[in-house]
C-alpha positions in Angstrom: 0.7 -1.3 -0.9 3.9 -1.5 -2.4 6.8 -1.7 0.4 10.6 -1.6 -0.9 13.9 -1.9 0.9 16.7 0.2 -1.2 20.3 -0.1 -1.3 20.9 3.4 0.2 18.6 1.7 3.4 20.7 0.9 6.1 18.4 -2.6 6.8 18.6 -3.7 2.8 22.2 -5.0 4.1 20.7 -7.2 6.4 17.9 -8.9 4.2 19.5 -12.1 3.4 20.5 -12.9 -0.5 18.1 -16.0 -1.5 15.0 -13.4 -0.1 12.5 -11.8 -1.9 12.4 -8.0 -2.8 9.2 -6.9 -1.6 8.8 -4.8 -4.8 10.1 -4.9 -8.4 9.7 -0.9 -8.8 12.9 1.3 -9.4 14.3 2.9 -6.5 12.8 6.3 -5.2 14.3 9.5 -7.7 14.3 7.4 -10.6 12.0 8.7 -13.7 8.7 7.4 -11.5 8.1 10.8 -10.2 9.9 9.7 -6.2 7.4 10.6 -3.7 4.6 11.3 -5.9 5.3 8.4 -7.8 5.1 5.9 -4.6 2.4 7.7 -3.1 0.1 7.2 -6.7 1.3 3.1 -6.9 0.4 3.1 -3.0 -2.8 4.7 -4.2 -3.2 2.8 -6.5 -2.8 -0.7 -5.0 -5.2 0.1 -2.1 -8.2 1.2 -4.3 -7.2 -2.3 -6.7 -7.6 -4.5 -3.5 -11.1 -2.2 -2.4 -12.4 -3.6 -5.9 -11.3 -7.1 -5.5 -13.1 -6.7 -2.5 -16.5 -5.4 -3.6 -15.8 -7.7 -6.8 -15.9 -10.8 -3.7 -18.6 -9.6 -2.2 -20.8 -9.0 -5.3 -20.0 -12.8 -6.2 -20.8 -14.0 -3.0 -23.8 -12.4 -2.3 -25.2 -13.7 -6.4 -23.9 -17.4 -4.8 -20.7 -17.8 -7.4 -19.9 -21.1 -6.9 -16.0 -20.5 -7.5 -15.9 -17.3 -4.9 -15.5 -19.0 -1.1 -16.6 -17.0 1.9 -12.8 -17.3 3.1 -11.7 -15.7 -0.2 -14.0 -13.0 0.1 -13.2 -12.8 3.7 -9.7 -12.2 3.3 -9.8 -9.8 0.7 -12.0 -8.0 2.7 -9.2 -7.9 5.1 -6.6 -7.0 3.1 -8.9 -3.8 2.1 -9.5 -3.1 5.2 -5.7 -2.9 6.5 -4.8 -1.0 3.5 -7.1 1.6 3.8 -6.2 1.7 7.4 -2.6 2.5 6.4 -3.5 4.8 3.9 -5.5 6.4 6.6 -2.8 7.1 8.9 -0.1 8.4 6.5 -2.6 10.5 5.3 -3.0 11.8 9.0 1.3 12.0 9.7 1.6 14.0 6.6 -1.9 16.5 7.6 0.4 16.4 11.1 3.8 17.3 9.5 2.0 19.7 7.2 1.0 21.6 10.1 4.0 21.2 12.4 6.1 23.0 9.6 3.1 25.6 8.8 3.4 26.4 12.9 7.0 26.6 12.9 9.1 30.2 13.6 11.0 32.2 11.1 
């Protein structure tokens, strides 16, 4: 998943000038669809991590000498962490939607 700090974020001022940015994507709200674009990019990166994990697992099972067990295990863990983070975001969004729908008008 891509995380980014924009200049309007107060924490951006805490990042040293020499520190690399976490993402080179344009700030939210600029021709990328805003929130929807960020979600699509995040889901795409989680899907890519899961695809890479599956590819490495298959290569390991076929005893490909160019793929190491460590590389495969790291890819599996990255995919698992990304999926868990996505699941937590989804649960929070569903809870927020439920809270809004239950508000008295």
